[in-house]
Backbone bond lengths (Angstrom), bond angles and torsions (degrees), N, CA, C in turn:
res aa  C-N    CA-C-N  psi(-1)  N-CA   C-N-CA  omega(-1)  CA-C   N-CA-C  phi
1 X - - - 1.460 - - 1.526 108.97 -
2 X 1.339 118.24 125.43 1.447 121.05 -178.18 1.529 111.32 -82.82
3 X 1.356 115.26 177.76 1.466 119.70 -175.74 1.516 113.14 -65.55
4 X 1.359 114.63 -34.22 1.481 117.57 179.49 1.514 110.95 -64.74
5 X 1.330 114.76 -39.65 1.463 118.14 179.91 1.506 110.85 -65.28
6 X 1.388 114.50 -40.33 1.458 117.50 177.47 1.520 111.22 -60.35
7 X 1.354 115.77 -41.38 1.461 119.67 -177.80 1.519 110.67 -64.81
8 X 1.355 116.69 -44.17 1.463 119.65 179.99 1.515 110.89 -64.77
9 X 1.362 114.96 -40.56 1.462 117.91 -179.78 1.517 111.10 -63.46
10 X 1.366 115.85 -38.75 1.455 118.53 179.89 1.521 113.19 -68.89
11 X 1.384 115.26 -26.06 1.458 118.59 -178.94 1.519 112.92 -84.84
12 X 1.395 117.62 -10.32 1.451 119.80 180.00 1.523 109.94 -64.20
13 X 1.317 119.33 127.07 1.473 120.48 179.44 1.514 111.02 -70.88
14 X 1.309 114.45 144.53 1.459 118.69 174.63 1.508 109.25 -76.38
15 X 1.329 115.02 168.54 1.477 119.01 -178.68 1.523 111.20 -60.70
16 X 1.367 116.51 -29.84 1.465 118.98 -179.22 1.518 112.42 -74.65
17 X 1.405 115.34 -22.33 1.456 118.99 -178.82 1.528 113.05 -86.18
18 X 1.346 118.01 -11.85 1.460 120.79 -176.29 1.526 109.84 -68.08
19 X 1.366 117.05 140.40 1.462 119.50 -179.09 1.514 110.99 -64.00
20 X 1.317 115.73 140.40 1.449 121.01 179.09 1.523 109.49 -79.12
21 X 1.339 115.50 131.01 1.458 120.95 179.82 1.515 108.85 -96.89
22 X 1.346 115.84 128.94 1.460 120.23 -177.41 1.519 110.25 -69.87
23 X 1.325 114.38 164.45 1.471 120.26 178.68 1.526 110.79 -60.77
24 X 1.345 116.18 -43.28 1.457 119.44 -177.50 1.528 111.45 -67.28
25 X 1.344 116.34 -35.75 1.458 119.15 177.45 1.527 110.45 -65.01
26 X 1.329 116.39 -39.84 1.471 119.67 177.70 1.520 110.74 -66.48
27 X 1.357 115.63 -41.05 1.466 119.20 -176.04 1.521 111.53 -63.53
28 X 1.343 116.14 -40.35 1.467 119.54 -177.38 1.521 112.53 -95.33
29 X 1.328 117.10 17.22 1.458 120.69 -178.95 1.527 110.27 -77.64
30 X 1.349 115.59 164.43 1.461 120.88 178.79 1.518 112.22 -66.37
31 X 1.342 116.53 -19.67 1.461 119.34 -176.38 1.519 113.19 -85.47
32 X 1.326 117.06 -9.26 1.462 119.49 -176.96 1.520 109.69 -78.91
33 X 1.318 116.60 98.67 1.456 121.48 -177.13 1.522 111.85 -81.04
34 X 1.337 117.30 -5.09 1.453 120.47 179.34 1.524 112.09 -93.28
35 X 1.343 117.20 -3.75 1.458 120.20 -175.41 1.528 111.72 -63.82
36 X 1.330 117.14 -48.05 1.469 120.49 -179.62 1.530 111.60 -61.78
37 X 1.352 119.43 -47.83 1.478 118.12 177.14 1.526 112.86 -60.20
38 X 1.331 117.19 -37.87 1.474 119.86 179.91 1.523 110.82 -65.24
39 X 1.323 117.01 -45.35 1.456 120.37 -176.83 1.531 112.16 -68.07
40 X 1.326 116.48 -41.01 1.471 117.24 -179.46 1.526 110.27 -71.04
41 X 1.339 116.81 -26.36 1.465 119.76 172.83 1.528 110.30 -67.35
42 X 1.330 117.43 -40.57 1.460 120.73 176.75 1.521 111.40 -60.55
43 X 1.341 115.86 -42.51 1.469 119.75 177.97 1.525 110.28 -60.50
44 X 1.338 115.46 -44.16 1.464 120.14 179.81 1.527 111.20 -61.00
45 X 1.326 116.95 -49.11 1.464 121.28 -175.32 1.527 110.89 -66.74
46 X 1.337 116.73 -47.49 1.465 120.31 -179.09 1.529 110.61 -63.46
47 X 1.324 116.55 -43.77 1.462 120.40 -179.84 1.518 112.37 -61.61
48 X 1.320 116.60 -40.56 1.463 119.50 -177.95 1.526 111.63 -75.39
49 X 1.338 116.85 -45.09 1.462 119.13 -177.21 1.524 112.00 -68.30
50 X 1.328 116.90 -31.18 1.457 120.64 -176.61 1.525 112.80 -89.77
51 X 1.338 116.56 -42.78 1.462 120.05 -172.27 1.534 113.58 -121.33
52 X 1.320 117.02 -5.03 1.464 118.75 -179.39 1.499 112.68 58.82
53 X 1.315 116.75 50.09 1.473 120.86 -172.56 1.522 113.46 -74.73
54 X 1.333 118.30 -22.32 1.461 120.80 -174.86 1.524 110.66 -85.58
55 X 1.336 115.43 155.40 1.457 119.18 169.76 1.523 108.69 -63.74
56 X 1.342 115.78 -43.13 1.465 120.81 175.56 1.523 108.03 -170.59
57 X 1.352 115.43 156.34 1.461 119.00 175.18 1.528 110.77 -62.71
58 X 1.345 115.40 -39.35 1.472 118.91 -174.16 1.525 111.42 -62.05
59 X 1.331 118.13 -38.06 1.476 120.02 -179.09 1.519 111.14 -71.06
60 X 1.327 115.25 -35.23 1.473 117.41 176.25 1.527 110.49 -68.92
61 X 1.326 117.33 -41.91 1.467 120.01 176.49 1.529 110.66 -62.60
62 X 1.325 116.73 -36.33 1.465 119.76 176.75 1.530 110.67 -61.59
63 X 1.335 116.14 -45.53 1.470 119.77 179.00 1.528 111.23 -61.59
64 X 1.333 116.57 -43.02 1.471 119.91 178.71 1.529 110.24 -63.50
65 X 1.323 116.21 -44.62 1.466 119.57 -178.68 1.513 112.82 -63.45
66 X 1.334 116.80 -43.50 1.466 119.84 179.24 1.524 110.54 -63.52
67 X 1.319 116.57 -41.01 1.470 119.67 178.83 1.523 110.89 -60.64
68 X 1.327 116.77 -45.78 1.469 119.96 -177.51 1.527 110.95 -67.02
69 X 1.331 117.17 -43.36 1.468 119.95 179.20 1.528 110.96 -62.47
70 X 1.321 117.11 -46.17 1.469 120.69 178.77 1.525 111.09 -61.28
71 X 1.325 115.95 -40.55 1.473 119.28 -179.92 1.526 110.67 -63.11
72 X 1.313 116.67 -45.10 1.466 120.44 -178.86 1.528 110.66 -64.85
73 X 1.332 116.45 -48.53 1.466 120.19 -176.33 1.526 111.16 -64.82
74 X 1.330 117.16 -49.21 1.455 120.22 -177.14 1.532 111.54 -69.32
75 X 1.322 116.05 -38.01 1.464 118.47 177.74 1.499 112.07 -63.40
76 X 1.326 116.20 -39.79 1.463 120.40 179.94 1.525 111.47 -71.43
77 X 1.355 116.25 -42.29 1.457 119.42 -176.77 1.523 112.64 -74.00
78 X 1.312 117.49 -42.83 1.469 120.33 -171.64 1.520 113.53 -95.10
79 X 1.326 117.31 -30.29 1.462 119.92 -178.48 1.527 112.56 -110.77
80 X 1.326 116.64 -10.62 1.455 120.26 177.21 1.514 114.42 73.10
81 X 1.323 117.92 24.95 1.463 120.48 179.39 1.522 109.83 -152.34
82 X 1.338 115.52 162.68 1.449 120.53 175.24 1.522 108.55 -87.17
83 X 1.334 117.17 118.85 1.471 120.08 -174.96 1.518 112.62 -76.54
84 X 1.317 115.14 164.29 1.465 122.74 172.66 1.520 107.70 -70.58
85 X 1.329 117.81 125.94 1.459 121.01 -166.73 1.525 114.60 -93.27
86 X 1.321 118.70 -4.74 1.462 119.76 178.95 1.525 111.19 -60.02
87 X 1.340 115.65 -35.93 1.463 120.03 178.76 1.523 111.03 -60.56
88 X 1.337 116.22 -48.87 1.461 120.02 -179.67 1.536 110.87 -64.11
89 X 1.320 116.38 -36.86 1.473 120.70 179.09 1.534 110.53 -62.46
90 X 1.335 116.91 -45.07 1.472 120.36 179.28 1.523 110.78 -65.52
91 X 1.339 116.90 -40.71 1.470 119.96 178.30 1.520 110.53 -61.72
92 X 1.342 116.96 -40.99 1.465 120.18 179.42 1.514 112.12 -63.44
93 X 1.321 117.15 -43.05 1.461 120.15 177.52 1.526 110.80 -64.05
94 X 1.325 116.58 -41.59 1.473 120.08 179.13 1.516 111.04 -60.18
95 X 1.336 115.84 -44.54 1.470 119.39 178.37 1.526 110.33 -62.21
96 X 1.344 116.59 -44.75 1.461 120.51 -178.96 1.508 113.23 -62.13
97 X 1.331 116.77 -32.66 1.466 120.47 -179.47 1.525 111.72 -83.19
98 X 1.337 116.78 -43.48 1.464 120.25 -165.32 1.522 114.99 -83.01
99 X 1.329 118.25 -26.80 1.466 116.61 -179.41 1.526 109.84 -103.80
100 X 1.308 115.39 149.72 1.458 123.44 179.03 1.519 107.89 -126.11
101 X 1.316 115.93 131.84 1.458 119.30 178.53 1.531 109.12 -159.36
102 X 1.341 117.13 143.98 1.475 119.02 174.53 1.523 112.02 -77.02
103 X 1.341 116.31 -8.49 1.464 120.74 -179.23 1.537 110.27 -101.98
104 X 1.337 114.61 163.99 1.462 120.24 179.49 1.528 111.39 -89.10
105 X 1.333 116.41 -40.29 1.464 120.38 -171.72 1.536 114.62 -57.71
106 X 1.364 120.81 -32.60 1.479 117.66 -179.77 1.528 113.27 -60.93
107 X 1.328 117.60 -31.19 1.461 119.52 -179.61 1.526 111.08 -68.72
108 X 1.344 115.78 -41.77 1.466 119.15 178.29 1.522 110.94 -68.88
109 X 1.339 116.37 -44.26 1.466 119.36 -178.05 1.527 111.18 -65.94
110 X 1.330 117.00 -42.46 1.471 120.49 179.34 1.532 110.63 -62.73
111 X 1.331 116.70 -42.00 1.465 120.21 178.72 1.515 110.86 -62.99
112 X 1.339 116.95 -44.22 1.471 120.24 -179.60 1.527 111.05 -64.65
113 X 1.332 117.56 -43.73 1.469 120.56 178.90 1.540 110.97 -61.33
114 X 1.328 115.57 -39.05 1.472 119.28 -178.16 1.519 110.63 -61.38
115 X 1.329 117.20 -48.92 1.468 120.05 -177.07 1.532 111.17 -72.90
116 X 1.330 117.43 -39.05 1.473 119.13 -179.87 1.519 111.64 -62.35
117 X 1.335 116.71 -31.72 1.471 118.56 -179.56 1.524 111.40 -62.02
118 X 1.360 117.25 -28.22 1.465 120.72 179.57 1.523 111.89 -68.30
119 X 1.327 116.75 -31.54 1.452 120.76 -173.86 1.529 113.00 -99.63
120 X 1.326 117.14 -24.81 1.469 120.45 -176.16 1.528 111.15 -95.40
121 X 1.321 116.63 -45.99 1.468 120.65 -174.36 1.529 109.45 -92.81
122 X 1.327 114.98 75.17 1.463 121.21 -175.76 1.524 109.83 -124.74
123 X 1.313 114.19 154.42 1.467 120.00 172.75 1.530 108.16 -149.01
124 X 1.325 115.36 130.17 1.460 120.99 -179.18 1.536 111.31 54.18
125 X 1.324 115.80 44.35 1.465 122.84 175.83 1.528 113.34 64.98
126 X 1.325 117.34 24.42 1.470 120.60 175.11 1.514 108.90 -131.47
127 X 1.343 116.47 137.57 1.464 117.29 172.12 1.523 108.36 -85.82
128 X 1.343 114.92 148.15 1.459 119.88 -165.39 1.528 113.37 -97.80
129 X 1.310 117.23 -30.85 1.469 120.37 -176.26 1.527 111.02 -102.17
130 X 1.314 116.63 145.99 1.449 119.88 165.29 1.533 106.93 -62.44
131 X 1.343 118.59 125.82 1.475 119.91 -171.03 1.530 113.82 -57.14
132 X 1.328 117.89 -51.58 1.467 118.56 -177.06 1.518 111.60 -69.40
133 X 1.343 117.96 -31.23 1.465 119.73 175.59 1.523 110.48 -64.47
134 X 1.343 116.55 -41.26 1.466 119.45 178.13 1.520 110.52 -62.23
135 X 1.356 116.28 -48.69 1.459 119.18 -177.78 1.519 112.99 -63.37
136 X 1.327 116.38 -47.20 1.472 119.95 -178.42 1.535 110.47 -64.82
137 X 1.332 117.26 -43.96 1.472 120.15 -179.86 1.520 111.06 -62.55
138 X 1.333 116.86 -42.54 1.471 120.54 -179.96 1.526 110.83 -62.59
139 X 1.339 116.54 -42.84 1.461 119.22 -179.07 1.524 111.43 -67.75
140 X 1.324 117.47 -41.35 1.470 120.27 -179.50 1.521 111.24 -66.24
141 X 1.330 116.75 -33.71 1.470 120.54 -178.47 1.532 111.69 -79.59
142 X 1.356 116.03 -41.80 1.460 120.00 -173.49 1.526 113.05 -84.53
143 X 1.324 117.36 -31.41 1.468 120.37 -174.86 1.536 111.38 -129.32
144 X 1.329 116.97 59.38 1.480 119.00 -176.48 1.522 112.88 -65.89
145 X 1.334 117.19 -22.21 1.466 119.26 -179.91 1.526 112.13 -79.80
146 X 1.335 117.19 -17.30 1.471 120.56 -176.18 1.515 113.23 -112.54
147 X 1.324 117.09 -16.84 1.472 120.59 -172.39 1.522 109.87 -130.70
148 X 1.331 115.67 137.38 1.471 122.15 172.07 1.522 108.34 -129.09
149 X 1.311 115.55 173.89 1.460 120.08 179.75 1.523 110.24 -103.78
150 X 1.333 115.75 157.82 1.461 120.52 174.36 1.530 109.02 -54.28
151 X 1.321 115.98 132.46 1.468 118.34 -175.99 1.519 111.25 -131.19
152 X 1.339 116.20 -90.76 1.465 119.62 -172.50 1.528 111.48 -110.70
153 X 1.351 116.07 20.44 1.463 117.89 -175.95 1.519 112.91 -63.66
154 X 1.326 117.87 -21.26 1.458 120.84 178.48 1.523 111.64 -96.99
155 X 1.345 117.26 7.43 1.447 120.63 177.07 1.527 112.10 62.38
156 X 1.337 115.03 -153.79 1.458 120.26 -178.05 1.527 112.56 -111.56
157 X 1.329 116.95 14.25 1.460 120.02 -178.95 1.524 111.04 -66.29
158 X 1.318 115.26 144.34 1.460 120.39 -178.04 1.522 112.41 -76.01
159 X 1.359 116.91 -24.94 1.457 119.40 -172.26 1.517 114.39 -67.12
160 X 1.332 120.22 -41.38 1.470 117.73 177.03 1.521 112.00 -59.45
161 X 1.366 115.70 -42.11 1.461 118.52 178.90 1.522 111.46 -65.20
162 X 1.336 116.06 -38.75 1.467 119.03 -179.93 1.525 111.39 -63.27
163 X 1.338 115.51 -40.53 1.473 119.36 179.24 1.525 110.51 -64.50
164 X 1.336 116.30 -46.94 1.466 119.34 -179.47 1.518 110.85 -64.14
165 X 1.323 117.15 -40.84 1.466 120.13 -179.90 1.532 111.04 -62.49
166 X 1.329 116.77 -43.07 1.475 119.55 -178.47 1.518 111.43 -67.20
167 X 1.338 116.31 -52.38 1.459 119.63 -178.09 1.524 111.19 -68.39
168 X 1.325 116.53 -41.16 1.462 119.55 178.56 1.514 111.83 -63.13
169 X 1.336 117.15 -40.71 1.467 119.93 179.15 1.519 110.93 -63.93
170 X 1.327 117.55 -40.76 1.462 120.01 178.44 1.528 111.22 -60.87
171 X 1.333 115.85 -41.27 1.466 118.93 -178.18 1.525 111.21 -67.62
172 X 1.336 117.47 -50.19 1.465 118.96 -176.03 1.531 111.74 -70.76
173 X 1.334 116.91 -27.71 1.467 118.36 175.10 1.525 109.94 -71.13
174 X 1.329 116.94 -36.04 1.456 119.91 175.77 1.524 110.41 -63.19
175 X 1.323 116.75 -36.71 1.464 121.43 179.15 1.521 112.32 -84.51
176 X 1.332 117.50 -0.30 1.464 122.82 -177.47 1.528 110.98 56.98
177 X 1.347 115.23 45.97 1.464 119.72 -179.86 1.533 112.47 -129.30
178 X 1.318 116.03 20.74 1.455 118.70 179.24 1.528 110.99 -65.00
179 X 1.337 116.95 -28.09 1.467 119.71 -179.74 1.534 111.16 -62.95
180 X 1.335 117.22 -28.12 1.471 119.36 177.45 1.538 109.90 -66.60
181 X 1.335 115.84 -47.25 1.469 120.05 178.92 1.524 110.68 -60.19
182 X 1.336 115.71 -47.15 1.455 120.25 -176.84 1.525 111.22 -63.06
183 X 1.333 116.80 -43.56 1.469 120.50 179.58 1.518 111.13 -62.33
184 X 1.319 115.72 -43.48 1.470 119.03 -179.11 1.526 110.55 -63.93
185 X 1.342 117.25 -46.92 1.474 120.38 -176.82 1.527 111.03 -63.64
186 X 1.330 117.39 -44.72 1.466 120.27 179.53 1.531 110.39 -62.31
187 X 1.336 116.50 -44.26 1.466 119.93 179.18 1.523 110.94 -63.61
188 X 1.320 116.30 -40.14 1.473 119.71 178.57 1.520 110.32 -60.70
189 X 1.348 116.42 -44.11 1.470 119.41 -178.89 1.523 111.46 -63.27
190 X 1.327 116.79 -40.62 1.466 120.48 179.41 1.529 110.74 -66.54
191 X 1.331 115.50 -47.58 1.463 119.17 -177.44 1.534 111.77 -69.79
192 X 1.339 116.78 -25.50 1.475 118.94 174.65 1.520 110.27 -63.45
193 X 1.322 115.92 -36.63 1.462 119.45 176.70 1.536 110.79 -65.20
194 X 1.337 116.08 -39.30 1.471 120.15 177.21 1.521 110.17 -63.00
195 X 1.333 115.74 -41.73 1.475 119.31 177.83 1.528 111.03 -61.47
196 X 1.326 115.46 -37.61 1.472 119.01 178.75 1.529 111.00 -63.41
197 X 1.334 115.88 -40.07 1.461 119.26 178.64 1.522 111.25 -64.61
198 X 1.323 116.37 -33.55 1.468 120.35 -177.93 1.530 111.50 -79.11
199 X 1.325 115.25 -44.27 1.470 119.31 -172.73 1.526 113.55 -94.88
200 X 1.347 116.59 -20.82 1.463 119.35 -177.46 1.519 113.93 81.00
201 X 1.346 117.68 9.11 1.468 120.51 -179.64 1.524 110.35 -82.12
202 X 1.342 118.28 157.96 1.480 121.19 179.18 1.520 111.27 -63.96
203 X 1.335 115.88 144.84 1.468 120.68 -179.07 1.524 110.96 -64.96
204 X 1.328 117.38 -38.13 1.459 120.49 179.86 1.520 112.25 -59.35
205 X 1.329 116.02 -39.36 1.466 119.49 179.36 1.525 111.20 -69.07
206 X 1.334 116.43 -31.51 1.471 120.37 -178.00 1.520 112.51 -73.02
207 X 1.334 117.21 -31.52 1.465 119.00 -178.60 1.531 111.99 -97.00
208 X 1.325 117.11 -2.55 1.464 120.79 -178.08 1.531 113.72 -56.70
209 X 1.361 119.80 -36.99 1.473 118.43 -178.91 1.522 113.85 -56.63
210 X 1.322 117.68 -27.16 1.469 119.81 -178.60 1.518 112.33 -62.56
211 X 1.327 117.23 -23.02 1.467 120.03 -177.92 1.524 112.32 -88.02
212 X 1.326 117.40 -1.74 1.456 120.26 -178.44 1.521 112.69 -86.47
213 X 1.342 117.83 149.39 1.467 120.79 179.79 1.523 113.55 -57.72
214 X 1.353 117.30 -37.09 1.456 118.86 -179.97 1.518 111.10 -57.61
215 X 1.340 116.26 -43.22 1.457 120.01 -179.29 1.525 111.16 -68.16
216 X 1.333 116.65 -35.66 1.463 118.75 178.46 1.530 109.83 -61.47
217 X 1.317 116.16 -45.81 1.460 119.60 179.36 1.521 111.15 -65.73
218 X 1.319 116.01 -38.16 1.465 120.05 178.90 1.527 110.91 -63.35
219 X 1.323 116.07 -44.03 1.470 120.22 -176.22 1.524 111.70 -70.50
220 X 1.326 117.17 -42.76 1.461 119.55 -173.62 1.531 113.42 -85.34
221 X 1.320 117.50 -35.93 1.461 118.63 -168.77 1.518 114.38 -112.85
222 X 1.340 118.62 -10.62 1.449 118.28 -176.20 1.525 112.15 -109.47
223 X 1.306 118.87 -49.66 1.467 119.63 -176.54 1.530 111.93 -79.83
224 X 1.339 117.79 -6.82 1.470 120.34 -178.84 1.526 112.58 -104.79
225 X 1.312 118.01 4.86 1.466 122.19 -177.08 1.540 110.73 -52.48
226 X 1.335 118.41 117.03 1.479 120.38 -174.52 1.521 114.45 -59.00
227 X 1.347 117.07 -35.71 1.460 118.93 -175.79 1.528 113.66 -77.50
228 X 1.326 118.76 -17.46 1.464 119.64 -177.08 1.521 112.23 -122.32
229 X 1.326 116.63 19.80 1.459 119.84 169.96 1.518 108.48 -109.11
230 X 1.312 116.21 154.27 1.463 120.04 178.68 1.531 109.25 -68.01
231 X 1.324 116.65 162.75 1.458 120.30 -168.37 1.539 114.26 -80.65
232 X 1.318 117.86 -39.90 1.467 119.65 -173.99 1.526 111.32 -77.80
233 X 1.339 116.05 150.01 1.463 120.36 -179.61 1.525 111.34 -64.63
234 X 1.348 116.67 -45.02 1.460 119.03 -179.08 1.521 109.94 -65.59
235 X 1.320 117.03 -35.12 1.463 120.28 177.58 1.516 111.46 -65.39
236 X 1.330 117.06 -39.83 1.462 120.70 178.53 1.527 110.84 -63.47
237 X 1.329 116.65 -40.42 1.477 119.83 177.51 1.519 110.92 -65.86
238 X 1.344 116.36 -41.70 1.468 120.11 179.49 1.528 110.73 -62.67
239 X 1.327 116.60 -39.93 1.465 120.05 178.31 1.524 110.27 -65.44
240 X 1.341 117.67 -40.66 1.477 120.53 177.98 1.525 110.86 -60.76
241 X 1.334 116.75 -42.19 1.468 120.08 177.05 1.527 110.39 -63.12
242 X 1.328 116.22 -41.26 1.473 120.46 -178.40 1.523 110.96 -65.49
243 X 1.337 116.70 -39.80 1.472 119.90 177.86 1.524 110.19 -61.28
244 X 1.332 116.42 -46.04 1.465 119.71 179.18 1.521 111.54 -63.51
245 X 1.355 117.36 -36.81 1.469 120.74 -179.74 1.529 110.80 -68.11
246 X 1.331 116.75 -45.57 1.473 119.75 178.55 1.530 110.07 -64.35
247 X 1.328 115.52 -38.79 1.468 119.10 177.91 1.528 110.38 -60.81
248 X 1.333 117.47 -40.66 1.463 120.26 178.94 1.532 110.74 -60.34
249 X 1.343 116.29 -43.85 1.466 119.30 -179.77 1.526 110.92 -64.68
250 X 1.339 116.14 -39.36 1.462 119.13 178.48 1.527 110.81 -66.33
251 X 1.331 116.06 -37.71 1.471 119.10 177.84 1.528 110.64 -65.95
252 X 1.305 116.89 -38.82 1.467 119.58 176.97 1.520 110.71 -63.13
253 X 1.344 115.67 -30.09 1.471 120.16 176.55 1.522 111.53 -85.64
254 X 1.361 116.09 6.17 1.464 122.95 177.84 1.526 112.36 61.56
255 X 1.324 116.12 37.89 1.466 120.96 172.94 1.527 107.35 -82.02
256 X 1.327 117.45 125.01 1.470 121.28 -171.31 1.521 111.80 -66.87
257 X 1.315 116.99 -46.73 1.461 120.74 -173.81 1.540 111.05 -97.98
258 X 1.297 115.65 48.28 1.460 122.30 -172.98 1.534 113.83 -56.36
259 X 1.344 121.33 -46.62 1.461 118.73 -177.07 1.520 113.26 -62.65
260 X 1.339 117.90 -42.83 1.465 120.19 178.17 1.522 111.01 -59.68
261 X 1.340 115.93 -47.67 1.462 119.45 -176.92 1.530 111.47 -67.98
262 X 1.333 116.89 -32.98 1.473 119.57 179.16 1.523 110.35 -64.45
263 X 1.326 117.51 -46.06 1.467 119.86 176.71 1.514 111.14 -65.62
264 X 1.335 117.30 -37.36 1.459 121.83 178.98 1.525 110.70 -58.90
265 X 1.338 117.30 -37.13 1.464 121.39 -177.54 1.530 112.57 -84.72
266 X 1.305 116.74 -43.08 1.465 120.87 -172.05 1.534 112.33 -80.91
267 X 1.336 116.64 -44.37 1.455 119.83 -175.08 1.521 114.38 -54.94
268 X 1.340 119.50 -56.02 1.465 120.27 179.35 1.529 113.06 -62.09
269 X 1.341 116.95 -38.78 1.471 119.68 178.90 1.528 110.43 -59.86
270 X 1.328 117.30 -41.94 1.461 120.77 178.60 1.524 111.03 -65.35
271 X 1.340 116.69 -40.82 1.466 119.70 179.03 1.527 111.48 -64.44
272 X 1.328 116.08 -42.91 1.472 119.73 178.91 1.526 110.56 -61.83
273 X 1.332 116.35 -43.79 1.463 119.92 179.70 1.533 110.85 -62.42
274 X 1.332 116.57 -42.69 1.462 119.05 179.46 1.523 112.01 -65.52
275 X 1.332 116.81 -42.19 1.470 119.92 178.68 1.520 110.16 -62.41
276 X 1.333 117.17 -42.32 1.461 121.33 -179.25 1.523 110.74 -64.95
277 X 1.331 117.01 -43.51 1.463 120.14 179.35 1.528 110.75 -66.41
278 X 1.330 117.69 -39.70 1.461 121.01 178.55 1.516 111.02 -65.40
279 X 1.329 115.74 -38.30 1.459 120.34 179.91 1.520 111.35 -63.78
280 X 1.332 116.42 -35.08 1.459 120.28 -176.59 1.525 113.18 -94.23
281 X 1.325 116.66 4.93 1.461 119.91 178.67 1.521 110.32 -89.55
282 X 1.326 115.83 136.72 1.448 119.98 176.90 1.526 108.89 -70.34
283 X 1.348 118.54 126.76 1.471 120.18 -178.01 1.524 112.43 -60.24
284 X 1.312 117.09 135.22 1.451 123.20 176.30 1.527 107.29 -124.11
285 X 1.344 117.90 94.50 1.473 119.93 -173.89 1.519 113.10 -56.73
286 X 1.336 117.75 -39.91 1.462 119.60 -177.44 1.520 110.74 -66.17
287 X 1.372 116.27 -46.30 1.457 120.45 -179.84 1.515 110.66 -65.41
288 X 1.333 116.02 -40.96 1.453 119.21 -179.45 1.524 111.00 -63.25
289 X 1.374 115.79 -36.97 1.455 118.64 -179.67 1.518 110.86 -66.98
290 X 1.357 116.11 -39.37 1.454 120.40 179.16 1.521 111.36 -64.88
291 X 1.350 116.96 -34.35 1.458 120.80 -175.30 1.519 113.58 -78.98
292 X 1.333 117.78 -2.50 1.461 119.10 178.21 1.513 108.22 -79.81
293 X 1.320 116.87 98.06 1.462 124.30 -178.42 1.518 109.05 -109.74
294 X 1.341 117.78 165.97 1.464 119.21 174.91 1.505 112.77 -55.08
295 X 1.333 116.40 -33.17 1.462 119.48 -178.83 1.524 110.88 -65.78
296 X 1.360 116.42 -48.06 1.450 118.46 -178.82 1.513 111.39 -68.66
297 X 1.318 116.64 -33.80 1.452 119.58 177.03 1.516 110.79 -63.38
298 X 1.321 116.20 -43.26 1.458 120.70 179.92 1.515 110.36 -67.40
299 X 1.322 115.85 -37.16 1.462 119.06 -179.42 1.511 111.01 -62.12
300 X 1.335 117.10 -36.59 1.453 119.53 178.61 1.524 111.28 -75.55
301 X 1.324 116.02 -30.90 1.454 119.12 -174.47 1.513 112.22 -83.20
302 X 1.327 116.84 -30.44 1.466 120.56 -174.00 1.513 110.33 -77.53
303 X 1.318 118.35 128.82 1.465 119.83 178.81 1.506 111.58 -76.82
304 X 1.325 117.03 164.93 1.454 122.08 174.37 1.511 108.61 -126.03
């Protein structure tokens, strides 16, 4: 051991010298994988107790239960391990909030489709669709007479939006994906003006959907999913712009569930393109090592 090594070793702090991290600092740290499930649970509880947004607690619990059971069974059968269940829990809550039906079976079927899409629709060891987006889009397209999407159940009160904005912002900022939300919202506002020029409708009416709870959940929890977004920051922004552009075209065609279908079409296409480009890229160990940032590490670690 040379003198430099001795000096560095002597300068290493002992465990007693390390700064103490507060509980709140640990809770809001990048390593807290329970933060997103906790926050979306708060949104669910506050929304239901205050505005009664759900069809019923039992149907939401059914969706959560089906998601968790499917995740455990498929993970064990196809991957040979017990998966991390926070992903399935979030998908179940999303299904329980986002779809509306007077029947029970759509909640179970939507939950099962969401989780199965993760294990069946894969390429190069990556699933291509956001699970809840796949399930909700499939149900809205296949069973329009039995299933609708969350709409005005939270009314026009500012408080539900404020709660979602605060908790959603904390989550996406923790994941370093706020730029996706911002890019999508700015693009939506610009393209809404273009739609107004084409259709002659008032601008206020065109941007009104952004103030609805469904859009808040879509912006914060669906288009930012770490496992089904492309890896590069510029690519994530480009995909957000593309989703807003496809959504505009669908709205011009008077497609009711335009945002869901836009993500359904654009998200997997972007993932396939990225996988194909990565597959055909000559490996550069030095560049790859430099590109390993906390953001990319978290993106690989965080379930969807």
